[in-house]
PyMOL Python script that loads the backbone (N, CA, C, O; Angstrom):
from pymol import cmd

cmd.read_pdbstr("""\
ATOM      1  N   MET A   1       4.089  -6.530 -39.960  1.00  0.00           N
ATOM      2  CA  MET A   1       4.123  -7.888 -39.496  1.00  0.00           C
ATOM      3  C   MET A   1       3.777  -7.903 -38.008  1.00  0.00           C
ATOM      4  O   MET A   1       4.370  -7.165 -37.222  1.00  0.00           O
ATOM      5  N   LEU A   2       2.846  -8.718 -37.638  1.00  0.00           N
ATOM      6  CA  LEU A   2       2.426  -8.809 -36.248  1.00  0.00           C
ATOM      7  C   LEU A   2       3.217  -9.875 -35.508  1.00  0.00           C
ATOM      8  O   LEU A   2       3.422 -10.981 -36.007  1.00  0.00           O
ATOM      9  N   ALA A   3       3.650  -9.523 -34.325  1.00  0.00           N
ATOM     10  CA  ALA A   3       4.365 -10.500 -33.495  1.00  0.00           C
ATOM     11  C   ALA A   3       3.352 -11.227 -32.625  1.00  0.00           C
ATOM     12  O   ALA A   3       2.405 -10.626 -32.119  1.00  0.00           O
ATOM     13  N   THR A   4       3.559 -12.497 -32.461  1.00  0.00           N
ATOM     14  CA  THR A   4       2.652 -13.258 -31.601  1.00  0.00           C
ATOM     15  C   THR A   4       3.155 -13.206 -30.168  1.00  0.00           C
ATOM     16  O   THR A   4       4.358 -13.237 -29.910  1.00  0.00           O
ATOM     17  N   ILE A   5       2.221 -13.127 -29.260  1.00  0.00           N
ATOM     18  CA  ILE A   5       2.542 -13.069 -27.841  1.00  0.00           C
ATOM     19  C   ILE A   5       1.980 -14.325 -27.201  1.00  0.00           C
ATOM     20  O   ILE A   5       0.814 -14.668 -27.394  1.00  0.00           O
ATOM     21  N   SER A   6       2.811 -14.996 -26.449  1.00  0.00           N
ATOM     22  CA  SER A   6       2.332 -16.208 -25.783  1.00  0.00           C
ATOM     23  C   SER A   6       1.401 -15.832 -24.636  1.00  0.00           C
ATOM     24  O   SER A   6       1.455 -14.718 -24.114  1.00  0.00           O
ATOM     25  N   SER A   7       0.558 -16.767 -24.259  1.00  0.00           N
ATOM     26  CA  SER A   7      -0.386 -16.486 -23.181  1.00  0.00           C
ATOM     27  C   SER A   7       0.346 -16.273 -21.858  1.00  0.00           C
ATOM     28  O   SER A   7      -0.116 -15.501 -21.018  1.00  0.00           O
ATOM     29  N   GLU A   8       1.472 -16.940 -21.662  1.00  0.00           N
ATOM     30  CA  GLU A   8       2.253 -16.750 -20.432  1.00  0.00           C
ATOM     31  C   GLU A   8       2.835 -15.339 -20.371  1.00  0.00           C
ATOM     32  O   GLU A   8       2.810 -14.698 -19.321  1.00  0.00           O
ATOM     33  N   ALA A   9       3.356 -14.862 -21.495  1.00  0.00           N
ATOM     34  CA  ALA A   9       3.904 -13.507 -21.538  1.00  0.00           C
ATOM     35  C   ALA A   9       2.811 -12.469 -21.315  1.00  0.00           C
ATOM     36  O   ALA A   9       3.035 -11.455 -20.654  1.00  0.00           O
ATOM     37  N   PHE A  10       1.645 -12.721 -21.862  1.00  0.00           N
ATOM     38  CA  PHE A  10       0.520 -11.799 -21.681  1.00  0.00           C
ATOM     39  C   PHE A  10       0.113 -11.711 -20.217  1.00  0.00           C
ATOM     40  O   PHE A  10      -0.104 -10.617 -19.696  1.00  0.00           O
ATOM     41  N   VAL A  11       0.009 -12.866 -19.549  1.00  0.00           N
ATOM     42  CA  VAL A  11      -0.364 -12.885 -18.129  1.00  0.00           C
ATOM     43  C   VAL A  11       0.705 -12.215 -17.284  1.00  0.00           C
ATOM     44  O   VAL A  11       0.381 -11.458 -16.368  1.00  0.00           O
ATOM     45  N   LEU A  12       1.980 -12.479 -17.574  1.00  0.00           N
ATOM     46  CA  LEU A  12       3.061 -11.862 -16.808  1.00  0.00           C
ATOM     47  C   LEU A  12       3.109 -10.348 -17.017  1.00  0.00           C
ATOM     48  O   LEU A  12       3.378  -9.601 -16.076  1.00  0.00           O
ATOM     49  N   GLY A  13       2.855  -9.900 -18.225  1.00  0.00           N
ATOM     50  CA  GLY A  13       2.831  -8.465 -18.498  1.00  0.00           C
ATOM     51  C   GLY A  13       1.706  -7.760 -17.767  1.00  0.00           C
ATOM     52  O   GLY A  13       1.909  -6.713 -17.153  1.00  0.00           O
ATOM     53  N   LEU A  14       0.507  -8.346 -17.838  1.00  0.00           N
ATOM     54  CA  LEU A  14      -0.618  -7.736 -17.122  1.00  0.00           C
ATOM     55  C   LEU A  14      -0.442  -7.820 -15.615  1.00  0.00           C
ATOM     56  O   LEU A  14      -0.913  -6.945 -14.889  1.00  0.00           O
ATOM     57  N   SER A  15       0.228  -8.856 -15.135  1.00  0.00           N
ATOM     58  CA  SER A  15       0.508  -8.964 -13.698  1.00  0.00           C
ATOM     59  C   SER A  15       1.466  -7.863 -13.255  1.00  0.00           C
ATOM     60  O   SER A  15       1.308  -7.302 -12.171  1.00  0.00           O
ATOM     61  N   ALA A  16       2.453  -7.555 -14.084  1.00  0.00           N
ATOM     62  CA  ALA A  16       3.383  -6.477 -13.753  1.00  0.00           C
ATOM     63  C   ALA A  16       2.664  -5.127 -13.726  1.00  0.00           C
ATOM     64  O   ALA A  16       2.921  -4.297 -12.854  1.00  0.00           O
ATOM     65  N   ILE A  17       1.768  -4.916 -14.681  1.00  0.00           N
ATOM     66  CA  ILE A  17       0.984  -3.676 -14.692  1.00  0.00           C
ATOM     67  C   ILE A  17       0.087  -3.612 -13.454  1.00  0.00           C
ATOM     68  O   ILE A  17      -0.038  -2.561 -12.826  1.00  0.00           O
ATOM     69  N   GLY A  18      -0.529  -4.730 -13.111  1.00  0.00           N
ATOM     70  CA  GLY A  18      -1.375  -4.783 -11.920  1.00  0.00           C
ATOM     71  C   GLY A  18      -0.598  -4.541 -10.644  1.00  0.00           C
ATOM     72  O   GLY A  18      -1.085  -3.861  -9.740  1.00  0.00           O
ATOM     73  N   ALA A  19       0.608  -5.089 -10.558  1.00  0.00           N
ATOM     74  CA  ALA A  19       1.438  -4.883  -9.370  1.00  0.00           C
ATOM     75  C   ALA A  19       1.815  -3.410  -9.228  1.00  0.00           C
ATOM     76  O   ALA A  19       1.789  -2.868  -8.123  1.00  0.00           O
ATOM     77  N   GLY A  20       2.157  -2.774 -10.316  1.00  0.00           N
ATOM     78  CA  GLY A  20       2.465  -1.346 -10.272  1.00  0.00           C
ATOM     79  C   GLY A  20       1.264  -0.515  -9.879  1.00  0.00           C
ATOM     80  O   GLY A  20       1.389   0.448  -9.122  1.00  0.00           O
ATOM     81  N   PHE A  21       0.101  -0.881 -10.389  1.00  0.00           N
ATOM     82  CA  PHE A  21      -1.127  -0.163 -10.053  1.00  0.00           C
ATOM     83  C   PHE A  21      -1.465  -0.321  -8.565  1.00  0.00           C
ATOM     84  O   PHE A  21      -1.860   0.640  -7.905  1.00  0.00           O
ATOM     85  N   VAL A  22      -1.305  -1.545  -8.047  1.00  0.00           N
ATOM     86  CA  VAL A  22      -1.581  -1.802  -6.632  1.00  0.00           C
ATOM     87  C   VAL A  22      -0.674  -0.947  -5.754  1.00  0.00           C
ATOM     88  O   VAL A  22      -1.139  -0.346  -4.786  1.00  0.00           O
ATOM     89  N   LEU A  23       0.607  -0.886  -6.080  1.00  0.00           N
ATOM     90  CA  LEU A  23       1.534  -0.100  -5.272  1.00  0.00           C
ATOM     91  C   LEU A  23       1.248   1.397  -5.372  1.00  0.00           C
ATOM     92  O   LEU A  23       1.367   2.116  -4.380  1.00  0.00           O
ATOM     93  N   ALA A  24       0.874   1.868  -6.552  1.00  0.00           N
ATOM     94  CA  ALA A  24       0.579   3.292  -6.700  1.00  0.00           C
ATOM     95  C   ALA A  24      -0.654   3.700  -5.901  1.00  0.00           C
ATOM     96  O   ALA A  24      -0.646   4.724  -5.218  1.00  0.00           O
ATOM     97  N   VAL A  25      -1.707   2.901  -5.989  1.00  0.00           N
ATOM     98  CA  VAL A  25      -2.934   3.218  -5.262  1.00  0.00           C
ATOM     99  C   VAL A  25      -2.714   3.087  -3.755  1.00  0.00           C
ATOM    100  O   VAL A  25      -3.222   3.893  -2.976  1.00  0.00           O
ATOM    101  N   ALA A  26      -1.960   2.075  -3.354  1.00  0.00           N
ATOM    102  CA  ALA A  26      -1.685   1.900  -1.926  1.00  0.00           C
ATOM    103  C   ALA A  26      -0.853   3.062  -1.392  1.00  0.00           C
ATOM    104  O   ALA A  26      -1.106   3.545  -0.288  1.00  0.00           O
ATOM    105  N   ALA A  27       0.130   3.515  -2.158  1.00  0.00           N
ATOM    106  CA  ALA A  27       0.952   4.636  -1.715  1.00  0.00           C
ATOM    107  C   ALA A  27       0.114   5.904  -1.567  1.00  0.00           C
ATOM    108  O   ALA A  27       0.303   6.677  -0.628  1.00  0.00           O
ATOM    109  N   LEU A  28      -0.801   6.107  -2.493  1.00  0.00           N
ATOM    110  CA  LEU A  28      -1.677   7.271  -2.404  1.00  0.00           C
ATOM    111  C   LEU A  28      -2.560   7.196  -1.160  1.00  0.00           C
ATOM    112  O   LEU A  28      -2.700   8.179  -0.431  1.00  0.00           O
ATOM    113  N   GLY A  29      -3.148   6.039  -0.923  1.00  0.00           N
ATOM    114  CA  GLY A  29      -4.000   5.867   0.258  1.00  0.00           C
ATOM    115  C   GLY A  29      -3.233   5.988   1.556  1.00  0.00           C
ATOM    116  O   GLY A  29      -3.722   6.579   2.519  1.00  0.00           O
ATOM    117  N   ILE A  30      -2.037   5.434   1.591  1.00  0.00           N
ATOM    118  CA  ILE A  30      -1.223   5.512   2.806  1.00  0.00           C
ATOM    119  C   ILE A  30      -0.825   6.960   3.078  1.00  0.00           C
ATOM    120  O   ILE A  30      -0.871   7.412   4.222  1.00  0.00           O
ATOM    121  N   GLY A  31      -0.444   7.669   2.057  1.00  0.00           N
ATOM    122  CA  GLY A  31      -0.061   9.076   2.244  1.00  0.00           C
ATOM    123  C   GLY A  31      -1.199   9.910   2.791  1.00  0.00           C
ATOM    124  O   GLY A  31      -1.008  10.718   3.699  1.00  0.00           O
ATOM    125  N   ILE A  32      -2.382   9.713   2.236  1.00  0.00           N
ATOM    126  CA  ILE A  32      -3.548  10.459   2.726  1.00  0.00           C
ATOM    127  C   ILE A  32      -3.894  10.038   4.150  1.00  0.00           C
ATOM    128  O   ILE A  32      -4.164  10.886   4.999  1.00  0.00           O
ATOM    129  N   GLY A  33      -3.887   8.735   4.414  1.00  0.00           N
ATOM    130  CA  GLY A  33      -4.241   8.239   5.741  1.00  0.00           C
ATOM    131  C   GLY A  33      -3.279   8.701   6.813  1.00  0.00           C
ATOM    132  O   GLY A  33      -3.708   9.135   7.881  1.00  0.00           O
ATOM    133  N   GLN A  34      -1.988   8.615   6.549  1.00  0.00           N
ATOM    134  CA  GLN A  34      -1.020   9.044   7.544  1.00  0.00           C
ATOM    135  C   GLN A  34      -1.031  10.554   7.730  1.00  0.00           C
ATOM    136  O   GLN A  34      -0.796  11.052   8.831  1.00  0.00           O
ATOM    137  N   GLY A  35      -1.301  11.270   6.665  1.00  0.00           N
ATOM    138  CA  GLY A  35      -1.430  12.723   6.800  1.00  0.00           C
ATOM    139  C   GLY A  35      -2.597  13.100   7.686  1.00  0.00           C
ATOM    140  O   GLY A  35      -2.489  14.003   8.515  1.00  0.00           O
ATOM    141  N   LEU A  36      -3.719  12.408   7.511  1.00  0.00           N
ATOM    142  CA  LEU A  36      -4.884  12.694   8.355  1.00  0.00           C
ATOM    143  C   LEU A  36      -4.635  12.328   9.815  1.00  0.00           C
ATOM    144  O   LEU A  36      -5.035  13.063  10.718  1.00  0.00           O
ATOM    145  N   VAL A  37      -3.976  11.195  10.049  1.00  0.00           N
ATOM    146  CA  VAL A  37      -3.673  10.794  11.423  1.00  0.00           C
ATOM    147  C   VAL A  37      -2.747  11.813  12.079  1.00  0.00           C
ATOM    148  O   VAL A  37      -2.966  12.207  13.224  1.00  0.00           O
ATOM    149  N   GLY A  38      -1.715  12.239  11.355  1.00  0.00           N
ATOM    150  CA  GLY A  38      -0.802  13.245  11.897  1.00  0.00           C
ATOM    151  C   GLY A  38      -1.486  14.575  12.147  1.00  0.00           C
ATOM    152  O   GLY A  38      -1.220  15.237  13.150  1.00  0.00           O
ATOM    153  N   MET A  39      -2.372  14.969  11.231  1.00  0.00           N
ATOM    154  CA  MET A  39      -3.093  16.229  11.388  1.00  0.00           C
ATOM    155  C   MET A  39      -3.952  16.221  12.640  1.00  0.00           C
ATOM    156  O   MET A  39      -3.971  17.182  13.408  1.00  0.00           O
ATOM    157  N   ARG A  40      -4.663  15.116  12.829  1.00  0.00           N
ATOM    158  CA  ARG A  40      -5.524  15.026  14.011  1.00  0.00           C
ATOM    159  C   ARG A  40      -4.706  14.957  15.300  1.00  0.00           C
ATOM    160  O   ARG A  40      -5.133  15.465  16.337  1.00  0.00           O
ATOM    161  N   GLY A  41      -3.534  14.329  15.234  1.00  0.00           N
ATOM    162  CA  GLY A  41      -2.668  14.285  16.409  1.00  0.00           C
ATOM    163  C   GLY A  41      -2.178  15.669  16.800  1.00  0.00           C
ATOM    164  O   GLY A  41      -2.173  16.023  17.979  1.00  0.00           O
ATOM    165  N   VAL A  42      -1.765  16.452  15.806  1.00  0.00           N
ATOM    166  CA  VAL A  42      -1.312  17.817  16.076  1.00  0.00           C
ATOM    167  C   VAL A  42      -2.458  18.665  16.618  1.00  0.00           C
ATOM    168  O   VAL A  42      -2.264  19.462  17.536  1.00  0.00           O
ATOM    169  N   GLU A  43      -3.647  18.495  16.051  1.00  0.00           N
ATOM    170  CA  GLU A  43      -4.802  19.243  16.554  1.00  0.00           C
ATOM    171  C   GLU A  43      -5.116  18.871  17.997  1.00  0.00           C
ATOM    172  O   GLU A  43      -5.455  19.734  18.807  1.00  0.00           O
ATOM    173  N   GLY A  44      -5.001  17.579  18.318  1.00  0.00           N
ATOM    174  CA  GLY A  44      -5.270  17.139  19.685  1.00  0.00           C
ATOM    175  C   GLY A  44      -4.267  17.693  20.675  1.00  0.00           C
ATOM    176  O   GLY A  44      -4.639  18.099  21.776  1.00  0.00           O
ATOM    177  N   VAL A  45      -2.992  17.717  20.294  1.00  0.00           N
ATOM    178  CA  VAL A  45      -1.966  18.280  21.184  1.00  0.00           C
ATOM    179  C   VAL A  45      -2.156  19.783  21.327  1.00  0.00           C
ATOM    180  O   VAL A  45      -1.916  20.337  22.399  1.00  0.00           O
ATOM    181  N   ALA A  46      -2.581  20.444  20.265  1.00  0.00           N
ATOM    182  CA  ALA A  46      -2.817  21.890  20.350  1.00  0.00           C
ATOM    183  C   ALA A  46      -3.967  22.204  21.299  1.00  0.00           C
ATOM    184  O   ALA A  46      -3.939  23.212  22.006  1.00  0.00           O
ATOM    185  N   ARG A  47      -4.980  21.338  21.313  1.00  0.00           N
ATOM    186  CA  ARG A  47      -6.118  21.555  22.206  1.00  0.00           C
ATOM    187  C   ARG A  47      -5.809  21.190  23.651  1.00  0.00           C
ATOM    188  O   ARG A  47      -6.220  21.884  24.581  1.00  0.00           O
ATOM    189  N   GLN A  48      -5.076  20.087  23.827  1.00  0.00           N
ATOM    190  CA  GLN A  48      -4.771  19.591  25.173  1.00  0.00           C
ATOM    191  C   GLN A  48      -3.284  19.244  25.276  1.00  0.00           C
ATOM    192  O   GLN A  48      -2.915  18.079  25.125  1.00  0.00           O
ATOM    193  N   PRO A  49      -2.438  20.223  25.527  1.00  0.00           N
ATOM    194  CA  PRO A  49      -1.001  19.946  25.591  1.00  0.00           C
ATOM    195  C   PRO A  49      -0.613  18.993  26.721  1.00  0.00           C
ATOM    196  O   PRO A  49       0.406  18.310  26.626  1.00  0.00           O
ATOM    197  N   GLU A  50      -1.400  18.939  27.772  1.00  0.00           N
ATOM    198  CA  GLU A  50      -1.072  18.050  28.895  1.00  0.00           C
ATOM    199  C   GLU A  50      -1.269  16.575  28.543  1.00  0.00           C
ATOM    200  O   GLU A  50      -0.739  15.709  29.239  1.00  0.00           O
ATOM    201  N   ALA A  51      -2.013  16.273  27.490  1.00  0.00           N
ATOM    202  CA  ALA A  51      -2.257  14.891  27.065  1.00  0.00           C
ATOM    203  C   ALA A  51      -1.350  14.492  25.896  1.00  0.00           C
ATOM    204  O   ALA A  51      -1.673  13.582  25.132  1.00  0.00           O
ATOM    205  N   LYS A  52      -0.218  15.178  25.767  1.00  0.00           N
ATOM    206  CA  LYS A  52       0.660  14.961  24.616  1.00  0.00           C
ATOM    207  C   LYS A  52       1.141  13.513  24.513  1.00  0.00           C
ATOM    208  O   LYS A  52       1.127  12.939  23.424  1.00  0.00           O
ATOM    209  N   SER A  53       1.564  12.919  25.622  1.00  0.00           N
ATOM    210  CA  SER A  53       2.108  11.558  25.548  1.00  0.00           C
ATOM    211  C   SER A  53       1.035  10.547  25.158  1.00  0.00           C
ATOM    212  O   SER A  53       1.312   9.627  24.388  1.00  0.00           O
ATOM    213  N   ASP A  54      -0.184  10.697  25.674  1.00  0.00           N
ATOM    214  CA  ASP A  54      -1.269   9.787  25.306  1.00  0.00           C
ATOM    215  C   ASP A  54      -1.646   9.948  23.836  1.00  0.00           C
ATOM    216  O   ASP A  54      -1.859   8.961  23.132  1.00  0.00           O
ATOM    217  N   ILE A  55      -1.724  11.178  23.387  1.00  0.00           N
ATOM    218  CA  ILE A  55      -2.084  11.433  21.988  1.00  0.00           C
ATOM    219  C   ILE A  55      -1.006  10.902  21.058  1.00  0.00           C
ATOM    220  O   ILE A  55      -1.315  10.312  20.022  1.00  0.00           O
ATOM    221  N   LEU A  56       0.260  11.106  21.420  1.00  0.00           N
ATOM    222  CA  LEU A  56       1.356  10.611  20.595  1.00  0.00           C
ATOM    223  C   LEU A  56       1.329   9.091  20.507  1.00  0.00           C
ATOM    224  O   LEU A  56       1.555   8.524  19.437  1.00  0.00           O
ATOM    225  N   GLN A  57       1.057   8.437  21.618  1.00  0.00           N
ATOM    226  CA  GLN A  57       1.005   6.975  21.630  1.00  0.00           C
ATOM    227  C   GLN A  57      -0.105   6.453  20.720  1.00  0.00           C
ATOM    228  O   GLN A  57       0.117   5.533  19.933  1.00  0.00           O
ATOM    229  N   ILE A  58      -1.278   7.028  20.824  1.00  0.00           N
ATOM    230  CA  ILE A  58      -2.405   6.609  19.984  1.00  0.00           C
ATOM    231  C   ILE A  58      -2.145   6.943  18.519  1.00  0.00           C
ATOM    232  O   ILE A  58      -2.510   6.176  17.627  1.00  0.00           O
ATOM    233  N   MET A  59      -1.509   8.096  18.274  1.00  0.00           N
ATOM    234  CA  MET A  59      -1.209   8.491  16.902  1.00  0.00           C
ATOM    235  C   MET A  59      -0.226   7.514  16.256  1.00  0.00           C
ATOM    236  O   MET A  59      -0.382   7.163  15.086  1.00  0.00           O
ATOM    237  N   LEU A  60       0.780   7.075  17.005  1.00  0.00           N
ATOM    238  CA  LEU A  60       1.746   6.133  16.446  1.00  0.00           C
ATOM    239  C   LEU A  60       1.112   4.777  16.141  1.00  0.00           C
ATOM    240  O   LEU A  60       1.478   4.132  15.159  1.00  0.00           O
ATOM    241  N   VAL A  61       0.180   4.348  16.959  1.00  0.00           N
ATOM    242  CA  VAL A  61      -0.542   3.102  16.670  1.00  0.00           C
ATOM    243  C   VAL A  61      -1.367   3.272  15.389  1.00  0.00           C
ATOM    244  O   VAL A  61      -1.416   2.368  14.555  1.00  0.00           O
ATOM    245  N   GLY A  62      -2.008   4.420  15.238  1.00  0.00           N
ATOM    246  CA  GLY A  62      -2.763   4.694  14.013  1.00  0.00           C
ATOM    247  C   GLY A  62      -1.875   4.733  12.787  1.00  0.00           C
ATOM    248  O   GLY A  62      -2.266   4.249  11.725  1.00  0.00           O
ATOM    249  N   GLN A  63      -0.674   5.305  12.917  1.00  0.00           N
ATOM    250  CA  GLN A  63       0.274   5.328  11.805  1.00  0.00           C
ATOM    251  C   GLN A  63       0.702   3.910  11.433  1.00  0.00           C
ATOM    252  O   GLN A  63       0.821   3.581  10.253  1.00  0.00           O
ATOM    253  N   ALA A  64       0.930   3.077  12.437  1.00  0.00           N
ATOM    254  CA  ALA A  64       1.352   1.699  12.177  1.00  0.00           C
ATOM    255  C   ALA A  64       0.258   0.905  11.480  1.00  0.00           C
ATOM    256  O   ALA A  64       0.539   0.137  10.561  1.00  0.00           O
ATOM    257  N   VAL A  65      -0.980   1.083  11.907  1.00  0.00           N
ATOM    258  CA  VAL A  65      -2.098   0.382  11.271  1.00  0.00           C
ATOM    259  C   VAL A  65      -2.256   0.847   9.823  1.00  0.00           C
ATOM    260  O   VAL A  65      -2.548   0.042   8.938  1.00  0.00           O
ATOM    261  N   THR A  66      -2.065   2.124   9.589  1.00  0.00           N
ATOM    262  CA  THR A  66      -2.162   2.648   8.232  1.00  0.00           C
ATOM    263  C   THR A  66      -1.046   2.090   7.348  1.00  0.00           C
ATOM    264  O   THR A  66      -1.263   1.816   6.168  1.00  0.00           O
ATOM    265  N   GLU A  67       0.131   1.927   7.913  1.00  0.00           N
ATOM    266  CA  GLU A  67       1.280   1.454   7.142  1.00  0.00           C
ATOM    267  C   GLU A  67       1.155  -0.020   6.751  1.00  0.00           C
ATOM    268  O   GLU A  67       1.752  -0.444   5.761  1.00  0.00           O
ATOM    269  N   THR A  68       0.392  -0.802   7.509  1.00  0.00           N
ATOM    270  CA  THR A  68       0.251  -2.214   7.172  1.00  0.00           C
ATOM    271  C   THR A  68      -0.392  -2.415   5.803  1.00  0.00           C
ATOM    272  O   THR A  68      -0.144  -3.427   5.147  1.00  0.00           O
ATOM    273  N   THR A  69      -1.202  -1.478   5.373  1.00  0.00           N
ATOM    274  CA  THR A  69      -1.791  -1.557   4.038  1.00  0.00           C
ATOM    275  C   THR A  69      -0.698  -1.588   2.969  1.00  0.00           C
ATOM    276  O   THR A  69      -0.778  -2.360   2.013  1.00  0.00           O
ATOM    277  N   GLY A  70       0.306  -0.757   3.135  1.00  0.00           N
ATOM    278  CA  GLY A  70       1.413  -0.726   2.188  1.00  0.00           C
ATOM    279  C   GLY A  70       2.218  -2.009   2.197  1.00  0.00           C
ATOM    280  O   GLY A  70       2.674  -2.469   1.150  1.00  0.00           O
ATOM    281  N   ILE A  71       2.393  -2.589   3.376  1.00  0.00           N
ATOM    282  CA  ILE A  71       3.127  -3.847   3.472  1.00  0.00           C
ATOM    283  C   ILE A  71       2.368  -4.958   2.754  1.00  0.00           C
ATOM    284  O   ILE A  71       2.965  -5.749   2.023  1.00  0.00           O
ATOM    285  N   PHE A  72       1.051  -5.019   2.961  1.00  0.00           N
ATOM    286  CA  PHE A  72       0.242  -6.028   2.272  1.00  0.00           C
ATOM    287  C   PHE A  72       0.271  -5.823   0.759  1.00  0.00           C
ATOM    288  O   PHE A  72       0.373  -6.792   0.007  1.00  0.00           O
ATOM    289  N   ALA A  73       0.184  -4.576   0.310  1.00  0.00           N
ATOM    290  CA  ALA A  73       0.236  -4.285  -1.126  1.00  0.00           C
ATOM    291  C   ALA A  73       1.592  -4.682  -1.708  1.00  0.00           C
ATOM    292  O   ALA A  73       1.662  -5.195  -2.825  1.00  0.00           O
ATOM    293  N   PHE A  74       2.662  -4.448  -0.960  1.00  0.00           N
ATOM    294  CA  PHE A  74       3.994  -4.822  -1.416  1.00  0.00           C
ATOM    295  C   PHE A  74       4.121  -6.334  -1.548  1.00  0.00           C
ATOM    296  O   PHE A  74       4.696  -6.826  -2.520  1.00  0.00           O
ATOM    297  N   ILE A  75       3.593  -7.069  -0.584  1.00  0.00           N
ATOM    298  CA  ILE A  75       3.645  -8.535  -0.635  1.00  0.00           C
ATOM    299  C   ILE A  75       2.847  -9.059  -1.831  1.00  0.00           C
ATOM    300  O   ILE A  75       3.300  -9.966  -2.530  1.00  0.00           O
ATOM    301  N   ILE A  76       1.674  -8.496  -2.065  1.00  0.00           N
ATOM    302  CA  ILE A  76       0.854  -8.925  -3.203  1.00  0.00           C
ATOM    303  C   ILE A  76       1.559  -8.633  -4.520  1.00  0.00           C
ATOM    304  O   ILE A  76       1.531  -9.460  -5.431  1.00  0.00           O
ATOM    305  N   SER A  77       2.189  -7.471  -4.631  1.00  0.00           N
ATOM    306  CA  SER A  77       2.875  -7.141  -5.878  1.00  0.00           C
ATOM    307  C   SER A  77       4.080  -8.049  -6.108  1.00  0.00           C
ATOM    308  O   SER A  77       4.364  -8.420  -7.246  1.00  0.00           O
ATOM    309  N   ILE A  78       4.794  -8.410  -5.037  1.00  0.00           N
ATOM    310  CA  ILE A  78       5.910  -9.348  -5.192  1.00  0.00           C
ATOM    311  C   ILE A  78       5.394 -10.705  -5.653  1.00  0.00           C
ATOM    312  O   ILE A  78       6.000 -11.339  -6.517  1.00  0.00           O
ATOM    313  N   LEU A  79       4.283 -11.153  -5.084  1.00  0.00           N
ATOM    314  CA  LEU A  79       3.707 -12.431  -5.510  1.00  0.00           C
ATOM    315  C   LEU A  79       3.284 -12.396  -6.974  1.00  0.00           C
ATOM    316  O   LEU A  79       3.477 -13.372  -7.699  1.00  0.00           O
ATOM    317  N   LEU A  80       2.714 -11.287  -7.410  1.00  0.00           N
ATOM    318  CA  LEU A  80       2.276 -11.187  -8.806  1.00  0.00           C
ATOM    319  C   LEU A  80       3.447 -11.191  -9.776  1.00  0.00           C
ATOM    320  O   LEU A  80       3.339 -11.729 -10.878  1.00  0.00           O
ATOM    321  N   VAL A  81       4.555 -10.601  -9.381  1.00  0.00           N
ATOM    322  CA  VAL A  81       5.687 -10.492 -10.299  1.00  0.00           C
ATOM    323  C   VAL A  81       6.605 -11.710 -10.197  1.00  0.00           C
ATOM    324  O   VAL A  81       7.009 -12.257 -11.224  1.00  0.00           O
ATOM    325  N   ALA A  82       6.940 -12.142  -8.992  1.00  0.00           N
ATOM    326  CA  ALA A  82       7.956 -13.184  -8.828  1.00  0.00           C
ATOM    327  C   ALA A  82       7.372 -14.596  -8.865  1.00  0.00           C
ATOM    328  O   ALA A  82       7.865 -15.456  -9.596  1.00  0.00           O
ATOM    329  N   ALA A  83       6.339 -14.830  -8.090  1.00  0.00           N
ATOM    330  CA  ALA A  83       5.783 -16.183  -7.990  1.00  0.00           C
ATOM    331  C   ALA A  83       4.327 -16.152  -8.436  1.00  0.00           C
ATOM    332  O   ALA A  83       3.412 -16.398  -7.650  1.00  0.00           O
ATOM    333  N   ASN A  84       4.137 -15.849  -9.698  1.00  0.00           N
ATOM    334  CA  ASN A  84       2.792 -15.620 -10.219  1.00  0.00           C
ATOM    335  C   ASN A  84       1.955 -16.914 -10.205  1.00  0.00           C
ATOM    336  O   ASN A  84       2.277 -17.867 -10.915  1.00  0.00           O
ATOM    337  N   PRO A  85       0.894 -16.943  -9.404  1.00  0.00           N
ATOM    338  CA  PRO A  85       0.058 -18.156  -9.377  1.00  0.00           C
ATOM    339  C   PRO A  85      -0.847 -18.279 -10.601  1.00  0.00           C
ATOM    340  O   PRO A  85      -1.404 -19.349 -10.848  1.00  0.00           O
ATOM    341  N   LEU A  86      -0.999 -17.218 -11.357  1.00  0.00           N
ATOM    342  CA  LEU A  86      -1.901 -17.252 -12.510  1.00  0.00           C
ATOM    343  C   LEU A  86      -1.301 -17.989 -13.706  1.00  0.00           C
ATOM    344  O   LEU A  86      -2.038 -18.491 -14.555  1.00  0.00           O
ATOM    345  N   VAL A  87       0.014 -18.058 -13.778  1.00  0.00           N
ATOM    346  CA  VAL A  87       0.669 -18.728 -14.914  1.00  0.00           C
ATOM    347  C   VAL A  87       0.373 -20.219 -14.867  1.00  0.00           C
ATOM    348  O   VAL A  87       0.252 -20.850 -15.917  1.00  0.00           O
ATOM    349  N   GLY A  88       0.256 -20.792 -13.691  1.00  0.00           N
ATOM    350  CA  GLY A  88      -0.029 -22.210 -13.566  1.00  0.00           C
ATOM    351  C   GLY A  88      -1.426 -22.587 -14.026  1.00  0.00           C
ATOM    352  O   GLY A  88      -1.693 -23.763 -14.275  1.00  0.00           O
ATOM    353  N   LEU A  89      -2.318 -21.619 -14.142  1.00  0.00           N
ATOM    354  CA  LEU A  89      -3.688 -21.897 -14.572  1.00  0.00           C
ATOM    355  C   LEU A  89      -3.833 -21.959 -16.085  1.00  0.00           C
ATOM    356  O   LEU A  89      -4.899 -22.316 -16.586  1.00  0.00           O
ATOM    357  N   LEU A  90      -2.782 -21.619 -16.821  1.00  0.00           N
ATOM    358  CA  LEU A  90      -2.866 -21.595 -18.288  1.00  0.00           C
ATOM    359  C   LEU A  90      -2.882 -22.989 -18.873  1.00  0.00           C
ATOM    360  O   LEU A  90      -2.949 -23.145 -20.092  1.00  0.00           O
TER     361      LEU A  90
END
""", "prot")
cmd.dss("prot")
cmd.show_as("cartoon", "prot")
cmd.util.cbc("prot")
cmd.orient("prot")
């Protein structure tokens, strides 16, 4: 016996899957990006120890810019799950 699925339930289910996918891909990208920024910062300090404070300052700004991607992905996933704008289009 086949169960019927309403169009609202279908949209909400796919939105939840999409939100999870967005967060997973964003986490992967953020991890790689922050790792690269940290790696380059350590390499810069190893080459020029006297410029440590300048390199650290620039590295932290790069880390913050990289982290904003995760914040945006989190906001989008919350919108998809909690206040889904697609359900109103049905």
